[in-house]
Structure formats: C-alpha cells, structure tokens
Kinemage of the C-alpha trace (Angstrom):
@kinemage 1
@onewidth
@group {chain A} dominant
@subgroup {mainchain}
@vectorlist {calphas} color= white
{ca unk a 1} P 61.353 56.027 140.430
{ca unk a 2} L 62.881 52.986 139.803
{ca unk a 3} L 60.830 50.380 137.970
{ca unk a 4} L 60.661 47.240 139.589
{ca unk a 5} L 61.599 44.053 137.019
{ca unk a 6} L 58.265 42.071 136.206
{ca unk a 7} L 58.891 38.136 137.464
{ca unk a 8} L 60.166 36.079 134.623
{ca unk a 9} L 56.990 33.977 135.298
{ca unk a 10} L 54.614 36.769 135.368
{ca unk a 11} L 51.539 36.971 132.873
{ca unk a 12} L 52.482 39.751 130.330
{ca unk a 13} L 48.665 40.918 130.044
{ca unk a 14} L 47.601 42.572 126.566
{ca unk a 15} L 46.508 45.880 126.869
{ca unk a 16} L 45.360 48.641 124.233
{ca unk a 17} L 46.118 52.370 124.862
{ca unk a 18} L 43.672 54.326 122.809
{ca unk a 19} L 44.915 57.278 121.646
{ca unk a 20} L 48.339 58.369 120.709
{ca unk a 21} L 48.623 62.050 121.720
{ca unk a 22} L 50.630 63.559 124.405
{ca unk a 23} L 48.860 61.668 127.392
{ca unk a 24} L 48.542 58.376 125.237
{ca unk a 25} L 52.250 58.305 124.232
{ca unk a 26} L 53.145 59.011 127.894
{ca unk a 27} L 51.207 55.931 128.951
{ca unk a 28} L 52.610 53.763 126.446
{ca unk a 29} L 56.196 54.960 127.249
{ca unk a 30} L 55.596 54.192 131.302
{ca unk a 31} L 54.271 50.794 130.378
{ca unk a 32} L 56.803 50.130 127.755
{ca unk a 33} L 59.810 50.860 130.204
{ca unk a 34} L 58.087 49.198 133.274
{ca unk a 35} L 57.381 45.936 131.729
{ca unk a 36} L 54.832 43.484 132.269
{ca unk a 37} L 52.302 44.481 129.482
{ca unk a 38} L 51.823 43.506 125.973
{ca unk a 39} L 51.192 47.208 124.628
{ca unk a 40} L 49.226 48.199 121.425
{ca unk a 41} L 48.407 51.843 120.703
{ca unk a 42} L 45.358 52.789 118.528
{ca unk a 43} L 44.255 55.978 116.967
{ca unk a 44} L 42.997 57.363 113.949
{ca unk a 45} L 46.004 59.536 113.032
{ca unk a 46} L 48.788 57.771 111.031
{ca unk a 47} L 51.548 60.696 112.092
{ca unk a 48} L 50.543 60.084 115.946
{ca unk a 49} L 50.980 56.262 115.300
{ca unk a 50} L 54.342 56.744 113.768
{ca unk a 51} L 55.431 58.513 117.009
{ca unk a 52} L 54.205 55.850 119.221
{ca unk a 53} L 55.765 53.237 117.105
{ca unk a 54} L 59.001 54.728 117.505
{ca unk a 55} L 58.744 53.380 121.454
{ca unk a 56} L 59.015 49.882 119.706
{ca unk a 57} L 55.608 48.842 120.491
{ca unk a 58} L 52.634 47.759 117.937
{ca unk a 59} L 50.125 50.278 116.733
{ca unk a 60} L 47.008 49.651 114.976
{ca unk a 61} L 45.298 52.380 113.021
{ca unk a 62} L 41.275 52.826 114.324
{ca unk a 63} L 39.090 54.017 111.404
{ca unk a 64} L 35.721 52.997 112.119
{ca unk a 65} L 33.532 51.138 114.937
{ca unk a 66} L 34.654 47.999 113.767
{ca unk a 67} L 38.362 48.583 113.867
{ca unk a 68} L 37.764 49.877 117.350
{ca unk a 69} L 36.128 46.665 118.304
{ca unk a 70} L 39.134 44.650 116.931
{ca unk a 71} L 41.285 46.939 119.115
{ca unk a 72} L 39.729 46.025 122.189
{ca unk a 73} L 38.596 42.552 121.662
{ca unk a 74} L 40.652 40.080 123.418
{ca unk a 75} L 42.403 42.736 125.276
{ca unk a 76} L 43.150 42.402 129.288
{ca unk a 77} L 42.608 46.035 129.627
{ca unk a 78} L 41.965 49.135 127.564
{ca unk a 79} L 43.535 52.392 128.736
{ca unk a 80} L 41.384 55.093 126.971
{ca unk a 81} L 43.316 58.710 126.341
{ca unk a 82} L 40.762 59.893 123.877
{ca unk a 83} L 38.881 63.309 124.351
{ca unk a 84} L 36.087 62.995 127.187
{ca unk a 85} L 33.237 62.575 124.586
{ca unk a 86} L 34.493 59.045 123.506
{ca unk a 87} L 34.406 57.553 127.245
{ca unk a 88} L 30.921 56.184 127.154
{ca unk a 89} L 31.345 54.437 123.631
{ca unk a 90} L 34.297 52.875 124.628
{ca unk a 91} L 33.406 51.881 128.318
{ca unk a 92} L 30.400 50.418 126.530
{ca unk a 93} L 32.457 48.166 124.297
{ca unk a 94} L 34.688 47.229 127.105
{ca unk a 95} L 31.871 46.224 129.425
{ca unk a 96} L 30.223 44.316 126.539
{ca unk a 97} L 33.583 42.303 125.509
{ca unk a 98} L 34.230 41.777 129.205
{ca unk a 99} L 37.420 43.947 129.127
{ca unk a 100} L 38.854 46.174 132.168
{ca unk a 101} L 38.643 49.723 131.285
{ca unk a 102} L 40.228 52.968 132.544
{ca unk a 103} L 39.862 56.389 131.761
{ca unk a 104} L 40.994 59.975 132.539
{ca unk a 105} L 37.805 62.045 131.997
{ca unk a 106} L 36.930 64.977 134.035
{ca unk a 107} L 33.040 64.754 132.860
{ca unk a 108} L 30.735 64.265 135.420
{ca unk a 109} L 27.954 63.163 133.074
{ca unk a 110} L 30.129 60.485 131.430
{ca unk a 111} L 31.341 59.128 134.813
{ca unk a 112} L 27.751 58.724 135.864
{ca unk a 113} L 26.966 56.912 132.833
{ca unk a 114} L 29.861 54.429 132.975
{ca unk a 115} L 28.710 53.751 136.744
{ca unk a 116} L 25.478 52.513 135.380
{ca unk a 117} L 26.954 50.531 132.783
{ca unk a 118} L 28.956 48.584 135.231
{ca unk a 119} L 25.848 47.131 137.005
{ca unk a 120} L 26.398 43.484 136.608
{ca unk a 121} L 29.686 44.171 134.307
{ca unk a 122} L 32.259 41.271 134.259
{ca unk a 123} L 34.993 43.584 134.178
{ca unk a 124} L 36.441 46.484 136.107
{ca unk a 125} L 35.164 49.881 134.663
{ca unk a 126} L 37.346 52.453 136.482
{ca unk a 127} L 37.312 56.111 134.995
{ca unk a 128} L 38.923 59.266 136.285
{ca unk a 129} L 42.372 57.705 137.036
{ca unk a 130} L 44.270 60.728 136.254
{ca unk a 131} L 45.390 63.726 138.427
{ca unk a 132} L 42.101 65.525 139.398
{ca unk a 133} L 39.968 63.824 139.208
{ca unk a 134} L 42.041 60.741 140.217
{ca unk a 135} L 45.192 61.168 142.330
{ca unk a 136} L 43.743 64.040 144.365
{ca unk a 137} L 40.416 61.945 145.416
{ca unk a 138} L 42.810 59.440 146.857
{ca unk a 139} L 44.337 61.973 148.863
{ca unk a 140} L 41.264 63.506 149.926
{ca unk a 141} L 40.215 60.202 150.985
{ca unk a 142} L 43.265 59.442 152.670
{ca unk a 143} L 42.618 62.813 154.660
{ca unk a 144} L 39.289 62.066 155.662
{ca unk a 145} L 40.039 58.697 157.141
{ca unk a 146} L 42.004 60.338 159.662
{ca unk a 147} L 39.242 62.299 161.416
{ca unk a 148} L 36.529 60.656 163.924
{ca unk a 149} L 34.508 63.596 162.725
{ca unk a 150} L 35.648 65.442 159.480
{ca unk a 151} L 34.752 69.127 159.198
{ca unk a 152} L 36.167 70.482 155.760
{ca unk a 153} L 38.094 68.890 153.223
{ca unk a 154} L 39.490 71.304 150.645
{ca unk a 155} L 41.496 70.121 147.654
{ca unk a 156} L 43.343 72.386 145.380
{ca unk a 157} L 45.333 71.152 142.012
{ca unk a 158} L 46.925 73.223 139.282
{ca unk a 159} L 48.981 72.498 136.033
{ca unk a 160} L 50.554 75.495 135.717
{ca unk a 161} L 53.654 76.936 133.395
{ca unk a 162} L 57.016 77.280 135.236
{ca unk a 163} L 57.316 80.544 133.360
{ca unk a 164} L 54.384 82.358 132.891
{ca unk a 165} L 53.632 85.220 130.536
{ca unk a 166} L 50.847 87.379 129.476
{ca unk a 167} L 47.864 88.610 131.396
{ca unk a 168} L 46.454 84.905 131.743
{ca unk a 169} L 49.517 83.711 133.278
{ca unk a 170} L 48.730 80.180 131.696
{ca unk a 171} L 49.809 77.934 128.933
{ca unk a 172} L 47.999 74.878 127.597
{ca unk a 173} L 49.233 71.922 128.925
{ca unk a 174} L 46.586 69.202 128.154
{ca unk a 175} L 42.989 68.879 126.562
{ca unk a 176} L 41.671 72.419 125.641
{ca unk a 177} L 38.076 70.662 125.681
{ca unk a 178} L 38.533 69.191 129.135
{ca unk a 179} L 39.510 72.816 130.308
{ca unk a 180} L 36.616 74.367 129.185
{ca unk a 181} L 34.433 71.718 130.489
{ca unk a 182} L 36.062 72.533 134.167
{ca unk a 183} L 35.448 76.215 133.565
{ca unk a 184} L 31.894 76.011 132.377
{ca unk a 185} L 29.958 73.186 134.076
{ca unk a 186} L 28.485 73.072 137.648
{ca unk a 187} L 30.950 71.677 140.476
{ca unk a 188} L 30.191 68.940 142.810
{ca unk a 189} L 30.507 69.872 146.267
{ca unk a 190} L 29.426 69.354 149.968
{ca unk a 191} L 28.103 72.494 151.681
{ca unk a 192} L 26.647 72.736 155.192
{ca unk a 193} L 26.558 68.639 155.085
{ca unk a 194} L 24.549 68.504 152.020
{ca unk a 195} L 25.624 67.406 148.374
{ca unk a 196} L 25.090 70.234 145.950
{ca unk a 197} L 26.577 72.018 143.004
{ca unk a 198} L 28.456 75.142 143.217
{ca unk a 199} L 28.915 77.385 140.067
{ca unk a 200} L 32.419 77.228 138.088
{ca unk a 201} L 34.763 80.059 138.718
{ca unk a 202} L 33.317 81.227 141.975
{ca unk a 203} L 34.664 80.938 145.522
{ca unk a 204} L 37.967 82.804 144.463
{ca unk a 205} L 40.425 82.469 147.084
{ca unk a 206} L 44.186 83.497 147.235
{ca unk a 207} L 47.104 81.636 149.193
{ca unk a 208} L 51.020 81.318 149.292
{ca unk a 209} L 52.871 78.034 149.105
{ca unk a 210} L 56.660 77.844 149.260
{ca unk a 211} L 56.710 81.527 148.816
{ca unk a 212} L 54.650 81.716 145.678
{ca unk a 213} L 51.327 83.427 145.342
{ca unk a 214} L 48.337 81.450 143.820
{ca unk a 215} L 44.600 82.083 143.542
{ca unk a 216} L 42.123 78.852 143.448
{ca unk a 217} L 38.377 78.812 142.178
{ca unk a 218} L 35.665 76.305 141.856
{ca unk a 219} L 36.008 74.015 138.537
{ca unk a 220} L 34.224 71.043 137.485
{ca unk a 221} L 34.775 67.573 137.630
{ca unk a 222} L 38.054 67.311 140.090
{ca unk a 223} L 36.233 65.838 143.112
{ca unk a 224} L 35.246 62.473 140.813
{ca unk a 225} L 32.902 60.542 143.296
{ca unk a 226} L 34.214 61.856 146.388
{ca unk a 227} L 31.212 63.989 147.626
{ca unk a 228} L 29.176 60.807 147.411
{ca unk a 229} L 31.821 58.900 149.347
{ca unk a 230} L 31.698 61.226 152.168
{ca unk a 231} L 27.861 62.184 152.086
{ca unk a 232} L 26.731 62.451 155.733
{ca unk a 233} L 30.457 62.554 156.921
{ca unk a 234} L 31.568 65.752 156.256
{ca unk a 235} L 30.579 69.534 156.531
{ca unk a 236} L 32.327 71.005 153.735
{ca unk a 237} L 34.183 69.358 151.058
{ca unk a 238} L 35.140 71.414 147.710
{ca unk a 239} L 37.650 71.597 144.855
{ca unk a 240} L 39.495 73.985 143.124
{ca unk a 241} L 41.806 74.740 140.170
{ca unk a 242} L 45.051 76.688 141.261
{ca unk a 243} L 46.231 79.257 139.023
{ca unk a 244} L 48.407 82.548 138.989
{ca unk a 245} L 46.527 85.728 140.330
{ca unk a 246} L 44.509 87.454 137.915
{ca unk a 247} L 43.442 84.191 135.622
{ca unk a 248} L 39.822 84.005 136.830
{ca unk a 249} L 39.021 87.727 136.260
{ca unk a 250} L 39.749 87.182 132.614
{ca unk a 251} L 38.028 83.792 132.293
{ca unk a 252} L 35.057 85.482 133.914
{ca unk a 253} L 35.203 88.266 131.054
{ca unk a 254} L 35.377 85.719 128.222
{ca unk a 255} L 32.879 83.474 129.487
{ca unk a 256} L 30.056 85.781 131.317
{ca unk a 257} L 30.830 89.207 130.200
{ca unk a 258} L 31.238 87.869 126.685
{ca unk a 259} L 29.318 84.912 126.665
{ca unk a 260} L 31.709 82.555 125.322
{ca unk a 261} L 30.505 79.745 127.647
{ca unk a 262} L 27.295 79.764 125.068
{ca unk a 263} L 29.977 79.454 122.061
{ca unk a 264} L 32.349 76.751 123.530
{ca unk a 265} L 33.855 75.844 120.040
{ca unk a 266} L 34.735 79.277 119.405
{ca unk a 267} L 36.313 79.808 122.895
{ca unk a 268} L 38.555 76.542 122.095
{ca unk a 269} L 39.621 78.258 118.711
{ca unk a 270} L 40.606 81.349 120.598
{ca unk a 271} L 42.272 79.740 123.397
{ca unk a 272} L 44.416 77.043 121.080
{ca unk a 273} L 45.568 80.232 118.597
{ca unk a 274} L 46.445 82.682 121.506
{ca unk a 275} L 47.555 80.539 124.131
{ca unk a 276} L 50.716 78.583 123.508
{ca unk a 277} L 51.260 75.274 124.694
{ca unk a 278} L 54.377 74.201 126.610
{ca unk a 279} L 56.003 71.023 128.397
{ca unk a 280} L 57.882 73.445 131.149
{ca unk a 281} L 55.205 73.131 133.621
{ca unk a 282} L 54.766 72.189 137.237
{ca unk a 283} L 51.952 70.296 139.091
{ca unk a 284} L 50.928 71.734 142.487
{ca unk a 285} L 48.752 69.739 144.500
{ca unk a 286} L 47.526 71.310 148.059
{ca unk a 287} L 44.829 69.546 149.956
{ca unk a 288} L 43.938 70.432 153.811
{ca unk a 289} L 41.282 68.785 156.251
{ca unk a 290} L 40.546 69.588 159.550
{ca unk a 291} L 37.993 67.951 162.215
{ca unk a 292} L 37.925 65.997 165.408
{ca unk a 293} L 40.433 63.352 166.511
{ca unk a 294} L 40.335 62.105 169.969
{ca unk a 295} L 37.894 65.018 170.933
{ca unk a 296} L 40.626 67.312 169.489
{ca unk a 297} L 40.052 69.887 166.640
{ca unk a 298} L 43.110 69.262 164.348
{ca unk a 299} L 44.050 69.820 160.936
{ca unk a 300} L 45.972 67.944 158.666
{ca unk a 301} L 47.320 68.689 154.913
{ca unk a 302} L 49.179 67.261 151.779
{ca unk a 303} L 51.124 69.056 149.545
{ca unk a 304} L 53.381 68.243 146.344
{ca unk a 305} L 55.249 69.778 143.492
{ca unk a 306} L 56.020 68.072 140.632
{ca unk a 307} L 57.863 69.037 137.441
{ca unk a 308} L 58.449 66.926 134.405
{ca unk a 309} L 61.226 64.523 133.537
{ca unk a 310} L 63.095 62.672 130.852
{ca unk a 311} L 62.559 58.933 130.346
{ca unk a 312} L 64.534 56.716 127.598
{ca unk a 313} L 65.151 60.059 125.525
{ca unk a 314} L 61.811 61.581 125.642
{ca unk a 315} L 60.975 64.661 127.513
{ca unk a 316} L 57.616 64.118 129.483
{ca unk a 317} L 55.882 67.436 131.052
{ca unk a 318} L 54.838 67.368 134.283
{ca unk a 319} L 51.007 66.754 133.566
{ca unk a 320} L 52.107 64.071 131.177
{ca unk a 321} L 54.008 62.225 133.814
{ca unk a 322} L 51.289 62.549 136.536
{ca unk a 323} L 48.271 61.509 134.184
{ca unk a 324} L 49.852 58.845 132.899
{ca unk a 325} L 51.311 57.467 136.254
{ca unk a 326} L 47.823 57.672 137.949
{ca unk a 327} L 46.184 55.614 135.182
{ca unk a 328} L 49.171 53.135 134.742
{ca unk a 329} L 49.018 52.772 138.828
{ca unk a 330} L 45.411 51.874 138.364
{ca unk a 331} L 45.997 49.179 135.813
{ca unk a 332} L 48.763 47.537 138.289
{ca unk a 333} L 46.639 47.448 141.262
{ca unk a 334} L 43.773 45.647 139.148
{ca unk a 335} L 46.368 43.474 137.429
{ca unk a 336} L 47.697 42.618 140.764
{ca unk a 337} L 44.498 41.997 142.544
{ca unk a 338} L 44.676 44.817 145.087
{ca unk a 339} L 41.390 46.098 143.699
{ca unk a 340} L 38.174 44.650 142.800
{ca unk a 341} L 38.155 42.798 139.763
{ca unk a 342} L 34.850 43.780 138.496
{ca unk a 343} L 32.079 46.482 138.381
{ca unk a 344} L 32.723 50.232 139.096
{ca unk a 345} L 35.594 51.225 140.880
{ca unk a 346} L 36.162 54.841 141.993
{ca unk a 347} L 39.579 56.426 143.064
{ca unk a 348} L 38.592 56.442 146.815
{ca unk a 349} L 39.285 52.409 146.632
{ca unk a 350} L 42.971 52.949 146.201
{ca unk a 351} L 44.959 53.523 149.470
{ca unk a 352} L 47.108 56.578 149.367
{ca unk a 353} L 50.112 54.122 150.542
{ca unk a 354} L 49.638 51.454 147.893
{ca unk a 355} L 49.445 54.310 145.130
{ca unk a 356} L 52.593 55.851 146.309
{ca unk a 357} L 54.464 52.823 146.781
{ca unk a 358} L 53.690 51.365 143.419
{ca unk a 359} L 56.162 51.693 140.581
{ca unk a 360} L 54.456 54.249 138.885
{ca unk a 361} L 53.013 56.332 141.615
{ca unk a 362} L 56.426 56.925 143.234
{ca unk a 363} L 56.476 59.948 140.692
{ca unk a 364} L 54.075 61.637 142.961
{ca unk a 365} L 56.767 61.437 145.493
{ca unk a 366} L 59.219 63.192 143.770
{ca unk a 367} L 61.305 60.300 142.920
{ca unk a 368} L 63.196 60.112 139.492
{ca unk a 369} L 62.123 57.859 136.618
{ca unk a 370} L 64.647 55.208 135.359
{ca unk a 371} L 65.956 55.716 132.068
C-alpha cells in the first residue's frame, strides 16, 4: 500500500490515540507514516508511552479523569484503543467536547450506549471500526446490496496463528478480555427473518478455504449493527469466528463443563498464562450471500487472506495491521467529508469500494505497505 502524500495546503487535524498497546502503537505508526494528522498518543503506562515516543510523536501520561479530559479537549478526533470497558466513558467525554470519536469495541452493550449518546451530538460517534466488527460489516452490507431479495448472509472471520501448536491450535493475538466476551456473550443474528440472539460457541460448521481446513462457530459482537440494518430484508444473517478444527470443543469444556464463563477473571489468567502470544498470524475473511437477482437464485462471496508486514522498521502483525487500518480509514473518510459529520455512524455507512480504495484500506487488498 502506497500512502498518498497529503496536499501541502491540507489542514493537519490534531488527533489523540488513546492507548499505546499493540493496536494503539500500530494506529500511531500508520497515521505517522501516512501524514496529514498531528498525532498525540496518551496512556497511563510510561513504558508503553516511551515505545510510542520512539515513533517521533508527542505522548501524554493520562493518570486520572482530569488528564484524560485534557487529552481530548480541542482535538479533531479521538481514536480509542483502550479496553472495551473504557469505550462509553471516553465516548461520553468526546460527545461533551464536540470531538469525533472512533473505537474498536466488540461489546454490544457499549455500542448501544454510545448510540444513545450520539442523539444530538455535535461530532461523529463511530464505534466498532476494526476488523470484526468493522470491516466485515462493510463487506456484508456490500454483498447484501447486490440482491433484489436477500436470503442468507454468512460472515466468517478468524485471527489465527500461521504455525498452530497444541490442542487449542491458537495463539493470543489481541485483547484477552475481548476474546472472552466473544466466547461468552449472546450473539446477534437474524433467524427466519426475525432479529434475535443465539448462543456463543454453537452453530459449529467446518469448511475448507484454499486447501486449509477450518471450523467456525457463533461468537458475539462481530456483526455490529448489521442485523438492525438488514431487518426485514433477509431471512438468515449470522457471524462466526474461524478457528482450526478442535478449538470449539475445548472452549466448551472450559466455559461450560468447568463453568469458567462464571469466573472470567480466572479464565483470563489461564489463557494469558498458558496460551502464548504471536505476531506470526494470518487474518482469514470469508463472507457469502445468496438470494434473488433478476428473478434468478444466485450466490456471491468475498474472501481475503492477510498477513502482517514491516513498516518503517516495525513489524506489524496481521491483526495489528487490519485493526489499525480499519479505524484509520474511518478517520480519513470523516476528515474528507465522505461520511456524516455528526451523530452515530455505523460501519454500513462506508462503501466497500471507498474503503478498499483508501490509503489505509488498501491493506485489505493485499497491497504492500510503503516503508
């Protein structure tokens, strides 16, 4: 992906990246390399801030509510890469200050609360701007628009180790808290034309893509607001996470038989102690839709396989690259006036063609990042 050079006369919008962890660092790196924004990274961890400062961007230590408000005040936008439970408090401050707000949360309740905040807001509140939810909703909506009558829309996404080991055949690639939410919380769906929820870890299916065997099962949060958008237009809409075969059975043992869904802190400790992290990952995206077009029953699909890259001497994993590219694209489209300028904005407002053609979204098309 070749970053376009901002026009010399273009306004350099001041933005704050909240969180200097793996994803926050990747967001700051992409924005720094692309240009066009004055970036500040804020976090409560001085060690992480030192890593961000090595990018040549200003940093700010945020230790309390007052310093958080100071990090938001007067900015064009805030990109929130903090844990999901910080989404609503930060969005509340942004709405009060009239600052555009973007986040990556998969938490359904947080998104609903942010939507309520957006009523009458002077700025954009746009949660769920990552991979899933985020990019997959843009893909799903694009597929749905191709049909006169939509029957089924099935979306599958996996952030997987390229070199799986052990019985789980899985490595931690992002937030453990977010992962547990996906495995435990109810999952939005449309079943027989009715908006509903279905249990996580159910609906197990197996399939092969490019010669690799996978399994997929219901997980929470991946659809974003898509079931609302497609209500009354589709018979079946669902989202599932992709894993290597055998993963779901072990998760059911841990969550159901050993009742660790009732002890999420313990489950988090177990996963973070026993399951290694990796930056040698791959993102697998597969979505398929069927319905009537011109009186004929047809099917359309979208698939992508994305690996990590190196940018300006820094290694970005596939999940860092895709998540950061998603939220940076949303920021660009708002800054360029291609999206609404106030209120709640769902991912379905983004056209797939606009996303893939953008300087950050091009990463999803498999283009190399410019050094």
